[in-house]
Residue frames relative to the residue before (quaternion, step in Angstrom):
aa qw qx qy qz dx dy dz
M 1.0000 0.0000 0.0000 0.0000 0.00 0.00 0.00
Q 0.5579 0.6559 -0.3724 0.3462 3.53 1.16 -0.84
E 0.6166 0.5566 -0.3628 0.4223 3.59 0.81 -0.82
L 0.6875 0.4682 -0.2877 0.4747 3.63 0.87 -1.04
L 0.6242 0.5081 -0.3656 0.4676 3.57 0.92 -0.86
N 0.6628 0.4972 -0.3412 0.4439 3.73 0.80 -0.73
K 0.6153 0.5103 -0.3683 0.4748 3.65 0.91 -0.56
I 0.6633 0.5111 -0.2965 0.4593 3.50 0.85 -0.90
L 0.6477 0.4770 -0.3146 0.5040 3.66 0.91 -0.83
I 0.6032 0.5335 -0.3928 0.4441 3.67 0.92 -0.47
L 0.6558 0.5482 -0.2389 0.4607 3.52 1.04 -0.93
K 0.6470 0.4839 -0.3174 0.4966 3.41 1.11 -0.78
D 0.6756 0.4314 -0.3107 0.5108 3.72 0.90 -0.36
S 0.6535 0.5175 -0.3336 0.4403 3.73 1.09 -0.02
E 0.6822 -0.4352 0.3548 0.4684 3.69 -1.30 -0.12
I 0.5396 0.6124 -0.4516 0.3603 3.66 1.06 -0.20
K 0.5864 0.5850 -0.3773 0.4142 3.53 1.00 -0.37
S 0.6475 0.4896 -0.3245 0.4856 3.64 1.03 -0.66
R 0.6456 0.5353 -0.3143 0.4449 3.50 1.04 -0.82
I 0.6605 0.4953 -0.2871 0.4857 3.56 1.04 -0.87
D 0.6537 0.5006 -0.3115 0.4745 3.65 0.99 -0.87
S 0.5905 0.5706 -0.3379 0.4599 3.57 1.13 -0.60
R 0.6964 0.4810 -0.2542 0.4680 3.47 0.90 -1.13
L 0.6392 0.4784 -0.3377 0.4984 3.69 0.97 -0.73
A 0.6271 0.5124 -0.3598 0.4634 3.67 0.93 -0.55
E 0.6049 0.5170 -0.3584 0.4883 3.59 1.01 -0.58
F 0.6264 0.5311 -0.3425 0.4564 3.66 0.92 -0.92
S 0.6927 0.5482 -0.2852 0.3717 3.55 0.69 -1.20
I 0.6103 0.5599 -0.3504 0.4374 3.63 1.14 -0.28
I 0.6727 0.5874 -0.3237 0.3126 3.57 0.87 -1.03
K 0.6238 0.5415 -0.3511 0.4409 3.69 0.96 -0.67
H 0.6864 0.4562 -0.2876 0.4878 3.72 1.22 -0.37
Q 0.5322 0.5975 -0.4181 0.4300 3.68 1.37 -0.02
Q 0.7229 -0.4215 0.3614 0.4113 3.36 -1.50 -0.17
K 0.6790 -0.5079 0.3272 0.4171 3.57 -1.25 0.62
E 0.5900 0.5874 -0.3853 0.3980 3.67 1.01 -0.70
A 0.6885 0.4420 -0.2973 0.4922 3.57 0.80 -0.94
I 0.6288 0.4958 -0.3756 0.4666 3.67 0.82 -0.53
F 0.6664 0.5168 -0.3177 0.4336 3.59 0.88 -0.78
K 0.6399 0.5314 -0.3111 0.4598 3.48 0.98 -0.80
E 0.6165 0.5035 -0.3299 0.5076 3.55 1.05 -0.51
L 0.6144 0.4741 -0.3726 0.5088 3.66 0.94 -0.64
C 0.6467 0.5047 -0.3949 0.4137 3.69 0.73 -0.63
F 0.6173 0.5363 -0.3665 0.4439 3.52 1.04 -0.76
C 0.6967 0.4704 -0.2830 0.4617 3.63 0.88 -0.78
I 0.5461 0.5444 -0.3695 0.5185 3.55 1.15 -0.48
M 0.6872 0.5130 -0.2967 0.4202 3.70 0.83 -0.88
T 0.7052 0.5588 -0.2706 0.3423 3.59 0.98 -1.06
A 0.4492 0.6632 -0.4772 0.3615 3.71 1.25 -0.23
N 0.8687 -0.0178 -0.0163 0.4948 3.55 -0.87 1.28
C 0.6254 0.5091 -0.3392 0.4844 3.62 1.19 0.43
S 0.5676 -0.5555 0.4764 0.3773 3.58 -1.19 0.37
A 0.5124 -0.6702 0.4618 0.2739 3.53 -0.96 0.91
V 0.6690 0.5325 -0.2830 0.4345 3.42 1.08 -1.08
K 0.6045 0.5253 -0.3150 0.5092 3.61 1.14 -0.83
C 0.6515 0.5411 -0.3270 0.4193 3.60 0.77 -1.03
I 0.5982 0.5681 -0.3171 0.4679 3.55 1.06 -1.16
E 0.7122 0.4987 -0.2697 0.4139 3.56 0.56 -1.21
V 0.6884 0.4652 -0.2642 0.4899 3.60 0.89 -0.97
H 0.6353 0.5284 -0.3339 0.4535 3.63 0.96 -0.87
E 0.6920 0.4928 -0.2809 0.4465 3.60 0.90 -0.82
R 0.6827 0.4660 -0.2863 0.4846 3.56 1.15 -0.54
V 0.6263 0.5376 -0.3258 0.4611 3.61 1.18 -0.58
K 0.0215 0.8831 -0.4651 -0.0579 3.48 1.22 -1.00
D 0.8462 -0.0724 0.0352 0.5268 3.74 -0.44 -1.00
G 0.3621 0.7193 -0.4732 0.3572 3.55 1.36 0.10
F 0.6328 0.5519 -0.3603 0.4063 3.58 1.01 -0.77
L 0.7054 0.4825 -0.2427 0.4590 3.53 1.21 -0.50
T 0.7734 0.3962 -0.1034 0.4840 3.51 1.37 -0.74
F 0.6272 0.5875 -0.3293 0.3912 3.47 1.03 -0.88
T 0.4474 -0.5983 0.5816 0.3219 3.58 -1.38 0.36
E 0.6576 -0.4665 0.3689 0.4625 3.61 -1.21 0.23
N 0.6889 0.4521 -0.3349 0.4570 3.73 0.77 -0.72
E 0.6387 0.5173 -0.3602 0.4413 3.60 0.98 -0.71
L 0.6713 0.5040 -0.2748 0.4688 3.55 0.97 -0.83
A 0.5906 0.5248 -0.3471 0.5053 3.67 1.14 -0.66
N 0.6723 0.5091 -0.2807 0.4583 3.63 0.85 -0.93
K 0.6692 0.4798 -0.3052 0.4783 3.51 0.97 -0.85
F 0.5935 0.5398 -0.3371 0.4927 3.59 1.05 -0.75
K 0.6860 0.4724 -0.3076 0.4600 3.73 0.80 -0.93
E 0.6136 0.5546 -0.3185 0.4631 3.51 1.02 -0.82
L 0.7512 0.3550 -0.2177 0.5122 3.62 0.90 -0.85
G 0.5962 -0.6322 0.3892 0.3056 3.63 0.99 0.27
Y 0.3752 0.7161 -0.5153 0.2845 3.63 1.27 0.36
R 0.6064 -0.6583 0.3614 0.2613 3.53 -1.12 0.96
F 0.8114 0.1460 -0.0646 0.5622 3.65 0.87 -0.79
P 0.0332 -0.8566 0.5144 0.0238 3.62 0.54 1.11
N 0.7308 0.4361 -0.3089 0.4247 3.68 0.60 -0.76
I 0.6542 0.5203 -0.3127 0.4512 3.65 0.77 -0.93
R 0.7270 0.4765 -0.2233 0.4411 3.48 0.71 -1.26
S 0.6247 0.4916 -0.3454 0.4988 3.62 0.97 -0.73
Q 0.6467 0.4699 -0.3721 0.4718 3.64 0.87 -0.58
F 0.6171 0.5486 -0.3524 0.4405 3.57 0.86 -0.74
I 0.6970 0.5303 -0.2191 0.4300 3.44 0.90 -1.03
I 0.6551 0.4866 -0.2633 0.5145 3.51 1.03 -0.83
E 0.6757 0.4362 -0.3346 0.4911 3.60 1.02 -0.62
A 0.6252 0.5007 -0.3812 0.4616 3.64 0.93 -0.58
R 0.5791 0.6197 -0.3914 0.3569 3.61 0.96 -0.47
E 0.5523 0.5827 -0.3793 0.4599 3.52 1.42 -0.43
N 0.7343 0.4602 -0.2364 0.4395 3.64 1.08 -0.59
I 0.3374 0.7947 -0.4759 0.1677 3.58 1.35 0.08
S 0.6872 0.4762 -0.2955 0.4623 3.60 0.84 -1.05
Q 0.6503 0.4961 -0.3573 0.4510 3.74 0.89 -0.81
L 0.6563 0.4819 -0.3583 0.4568 3.64 0.89 -0.98
E 0.6461 0.5189 -0.3754 0.4151 3.68 0.72 -0.61
D 0.6173 0.5471 -0.3243 0.4632 3.55 1.07 -0.88
I 0.6727 0.4890 -0.3045 0.4643 3.57 0.72 -1.10
I 0.6876 0.4989 -0.3109 0.4262 3.60 0.73 -0.93
K 0.6880 0.5098 -0.2816 0.4329 3.52 0.89 -1.10
T 0.8220 0.3025 -0.1587 0.4557 3.53 1.09 -0.87
G 0.5436 0.6209 -0.3832 0.4149 3.51 1.41 -0.08
D 0.5741 -0.5935 0.4833 0.2909 3.59 -1.49 0.16
G 0.5563 -0.6405 0.4206 0.3215 3.53 1.09 -0.15
G 0.5541 0.6470 -0.3756 0.3651 3.51 1.34 -0.13
R 0.8133 -0.3052 0.1925 0.4564 3.44 -1.44 -0.18
N 0.5942 0.5738 -0.3874 0.4095 3.74 0.94 -0.59
L 0.6403 0.5123 -0.3543 0.4494 3.58 0.94 -0.62
R 0.6277 0.5022 -0.3239 0.4989 3.74 1.05 -0.77
E 0.6429 0.5088 -0.3278 0.4694 3.60 0.89 -0.96
W 0.6154 0.5364 -0.3419 0.4655 3.68 0.86 -0.76
I 0.7024 0.4880 -0.2632 0.4462 3.61 0.72 -1.01
V 0.6676 0.5029 -0.2840 0.4698 3.52 1.04 -0.85
R 0.6672 0.5226 -0.2574 0.4642 3.56 1.17 -0.85
N 0.8351 0.3074 -0.0964 0.4460 3.47 0.97 -0.92
I 0.6944 0.3681 -0.2813 0.5507 3.64 1.23 -0.13
K 0.3662 -0.7161 0.5511 0.2222 3.64 -0.47 1.39
G 0.7982 0.3023 -0.2763 0.4417 3.48 -1.34 0.67
I 0.6702 0.4613 -0.3225 0.4837 3.69 1.16 0.03
G 0.1227 -0.7433 0.6570 0.0274 3.58 -0.76 1.09
Y 0.7997 -0.3107 0.2374 0.4556 3.49 -1.45 -0.42
K 0.6950 0.5184 -0.2670 0.4206 3.36 0.91 -0.92
E 0.6696 0.5118 -0.2608 0.4707 3.51 1.10 -0.83
A 0.6782 0.4770 -0.2837 0.4817 3.36 1.09 -0.89
S 0.6361 0.4856 -0.3464 0.4894 3.62 0.98 -0.52
H 0.5582 0.5482 -0.3814 0.4924 3.69 1.13 -0.67
F 0.7137 0.4739 -0.3145 0.4089 3.56 0.64 -1.08
L 0.6679 0.5040 -0.2979 0.4595 3.60 0.89 -0.94
R 0.6476 0.5034 -0.3326 0.4654 3.59 0.94 -0.76
N 0.6738 0.5119 -0.2892 0.4476 3.56 1.06 -0.97
I 0.7259 0.3663 -0.2827 0.5090 3.70 1.07 -0.33
G 0.7672 -0.4380 0.2078 0.4200 3.68 1.03 0.52
Y 0.5108 0.6025 -0.4657 0.3991 3.72 1.09 0.14
T 0.2491 -0.8204 0.4915 0.1527 3.59 -0.66 0.86
E 0.5694 0.6275 -0.3515 0.3981 3.59 1.33 -0.22
Y 0.7281 0.4335 -0.2841 0.4486 3.68 1.05 0.12
A 0.1558 -0.7504 0.6373 0.0804 3.49 -1.23 0.72
I 0.3925 -0.7188 0.5241 0.2335 3.51 -1.08 0.73
I 0.1660 -0.8049 0.5662 0.0632 3.54 -0.36 1.22
D 0.1058 0.7753 -0.6036 0.1526 3.54 -0.19 1.38
F 0.7238 -0.4157 0.2796 0.4744 3.53 -1.30 -0.06
H 0.6036 0.5528 -0.4130 0.3994 3.63 0.88 -0.37
I 0.6569 0.4682 -0.3059 0.5056 3.54 0.92 -0.92
V 0.6155 0.5443 -0.3737 0.4303 3.72 0.80 -0.82
D 0.6897 0.5177 -0.2620 0.4331 3.43 0.83 -1.21
L 0.6490 0.5116 -0.3030 0.4746 3.51 0.86 -0.79
L 0.6790 0.4697 -0.2848 0.4870 3.65 0.89 -0.79
V 0.6453 0.4960 -0.3477 0.4655 3.53 1.10 -0.60
K 0.6496 0.5235 -0.3437 0.4312 3.57 1.05 -0.85
N 0.6893 0.4479 -0.2678 0.5025 3.55 1.18 -0.64
N 0.4929 -0.7104 0.3956 0.3096 3.61 1.15 0.36
L 0.4205 0.6975 -0.4462 0.3710 3.56 1.26 0.58
L 0.7956 0.1443 -0.0161 0.5881 3.74 1.11 -0.44
Q 0.2936 -0.6740 0.6389 0.2264 3.58 -1.13 0.76
K 0.5507 -0.6574 0.4055 0.3164 3.51 -0.93 1.07
P 0.3581 -0.7285 0.5368 0.2301 3.64 -0.68 1.01
K 0.5054 -0.5991 0.5253 0.3311 3.54 -1.29 0.39
A 0.7664 -0.0527 0.0329 0.6393 3.56 1.22 -0.68
I 0.3827 -0.7132 0.5439 0.2214 3.53 -1.26 0.53
T 0.1870 -0.7964 0.5750 0.0099 3.54 0.02 1.42
K 0.6083 -0.4775 0.4146 0.4796 3.57 -1.24 -0.10
T 0.6230 0.5009 -0.3701 0.4733 3.69 0.86 -0.59
K 0.6917 0.4632 -0.2860 0.4745 3.70 0.76 -0.73
Y 0.5834 0.5474 -0.3712 0.4714 3.55 1.13 -0.63
L 0.7328 0.4372 -0.2641 0.4496 3.54 0.66 -1.11
E 0.6074 0.5481 -0.3617 0.4469 3.56 1.09 -0.54
I 0.6605 0.4765 -0.2845 0.5057 3.57 1.02 -0.77
E 0.5892 0.5447 -0.3763 0.4632 3.52 0.98 -0.58
L 0.6610 0.4933 -0.3429 0.4496 3.69 0.81 -0.87
L 0.5839 0.5381 -0.3859 0.4696 3.65 1.09 -0.62
L 0.6801 0.4937 -0.3147 0.4413 3.55 0.71 -1.12
K 0.6286 0.5351 -0.3333 0.4555 3.59 0.93 -0.79
S 0.6458 0.4966 -0.3293 0.4773 3.72 0.93 -0.70
I 0.6074 0.5268 -0.3267 0.4969 3.61 1.11 -0.78
G 0.6976 0.4737 -0.3025 0.4444 3.60 0.79 -1.02
N 0.6204 0.5527 -0.3319 0.4466 3.55 1.05 -0.66
K 0.6191 0.5317 -0.3340 0.4716 3.61 1.00 -0.74
L 0.7514 0.3947 -0.1851 0.4954 3.62 1.08 -0.96
N 0.3282 -0.7477 0.4828 0.3163 3.57 1.20 -0.27
L 0.4729 0.6366 -0.4627 0.3962 3.32 0.90 1.24
N 0.4333 -0.6937 0.4867 0.3068 3.54 -0.98 0.63
M 0.6945 -0.4890 0.2776 0.4489 3.64 -1.07 0.19
A 0.6463 0.5172 -0.3429 0.4440 3.59 1.03 -0.72
E 0.6232 0.5347 -0.3278 0.4672 3.51 1.00 -0.79
L 0.6680 0.5352 -0.2763 0.4369 3.55 0.81 -1.17
D 0.6223 0.5579 -0.3116 0.4520 3.50 0.95 -1.04
L 0.7217 0.4565 -0.2647 0.4479 3.59 0.66 -0.88
Y 0.6020 0.5138 -0.3632 0.4916 3.59 1.21 -0.55
L 0.6771 0.5396 -0.2729 0.4195 3.36 0.87 -1.10
W 0.6496 0.5104 -0.2847 0.4863 3.48 1.03 -0.96
F 0.6287 0.4994 -0.3416 0.4884 3.69 0.96 -0.74
L 0.6445 0.5172 -0.3459 0.4444 3.61 0.76 -0.79
E 0.7130 0.4657 -0.2491 0.4612 3.56 0.95 -0.85
T 0.8309 0.2288 -0.0674 0.5028 3.63 0.90 -0.90
G 0.3885 -0.7262 0.4693 0.3184 3.55 1.16 -0.42
K 0.6323 0.5366 -0.2997 0.4717 3.60 1.36 0.40
I 0.0892 -0.7273 0.6615 0.1600 3.58 -1.20 0.29
L 0.0340 -0.8141 0.5783 -0.0420 3.35 -0.42 1.36
K 0.4674 -0.6220 0.4693 0.4176 3.54 -0.80 -1.19
């Protein structure tokens, strides 16, 4: 573990820290915005499952308010036009999720940001699992979530901190989350910060 800790400590003393801090500051604003902005961020996280983050960012920025106004067919066609990988099923998920905009806003504005909020999202938003729910909450300003995707898993495996799982079940997700929390505690980093440092180590990018 020490080798990984040392790499992150080096990044914390570099210009990468200011870039990560800036990105997290952007995230922190969203949960205080109108429900439409919150919902559009949810749409992005629905899109990212098994898809390139870079491509999803591109498509998301071009659809914009279409997430709020398009019919399912219009959204699917727009996805196809933009070369998005799962146009039909994800457009279905997004249109169904749109019915929960007001309830989602109420829960976010009145909740404590704890595990119950993530559980509600997983139970009520089709197409959202623990990774996507954590991604969404991190992206709207909650700092206690990390996105455990294959980049993070591969990095932990390479550092001999984890045996590569055949699948990431709920139990395995929460197990890896505890490992990340222990790493974050050693570095005095919250989960959102740690996630961006780990993602940068593995990909050389700071995205969302």
